[in-house]
C-alpha positions in Angstrom: 0.0 0.0 0.0 1.3 3.4 -1.0 1.8 5.7 1.9 -0.1 9.0 1.7 -1.0 12.1 3.9 -4.8 12.4 4.2 -6.7 15.5 5.1 -9.9 14.5 6.9 -12.6 15.9 9.1 -11.8 15.7 12.9 -13.9 16.5 15.9 -11.9 19.6 16.5 -11.7 20.7 12.9 -9.5 19.0 10.2 -6.6 16.6 10.6 -3.5 15.5 8.7 -3.1 11.7 9.0 -0.7 9.2 7.5 -2.3 6.1 5.6 -2.9 3.5 8.2 -2.4 5.6 11.2 -5.1 5.9 13.8 -3.5 9.1 15.3 -3.5 12.5 13.5 -0.1 13.9 12.8 -1.6 17.4 13.2 -5.1 18.9 13.9 -6.1 22.3 12.6 -9.3 24.4 12.8 -9.6 24.9 9.0 -9.2 22.5 6.1 -7.2 25.2 4.4 -4.6 25.0 7.2 -4.5 21.2 7.2 -3.9 21.2 3.4 -0.9 23.6 3.7 0.6 21.4 6.4 -0.3 18.2 4.5 1.3 19.4 1.4 4.6 20.2 3.2 4.6 16.8 4.8 3.8 15.1 1.6 6.5 17.0 -0.2 9.2 16.2 2.4 8.3 12.5 2.5 7.8 12.1 -1.3 4.2 10.9 -0.7 0.8 11.5 -2.1 -1.7 14.1 -0.6 -5.3 12.9 -0.5 -8.0 15.6 0.5 -11.3 14.3 1.7 -14.5 16.5 1.8 -16.7 16.8 4.9 -18.5 13.8 3.7 -15.4 11.7 3.9 -15.2 11.1 0.1 -12.0 11.9 -1.8 -12.3 15.4 -3.2 -8.7 15.6 -4.8 -5.3 13.9 -4.9 -1.8 15.3 -5.7 1.5 13.7 -6.2 4.1 14.5 -3.5 2.1 17.5 -2.4 2.4 19.1 -5.8 0.0 19.1 -8.9 -3.5 18.3 -8.3 -5.6 15.5 -9.7 -9.3 16.1 -9.2 -11.6 13.1 -8.6 
């Protein structure tokens, strides 16, 4: 399984989570903040960034925190 950073809804806002992890790497108040942090982590770790909407479905993906691939 390819490791990715996921931006997902959290009870305190939005979180950045690594694939397979039950614990958030970072929790933020807004999705925009979580995306910014997630992009940096994905870039540093050469992993994919997966952004989920409020409904939990994948909204978009990007390779190594870079160019977007809309779903």
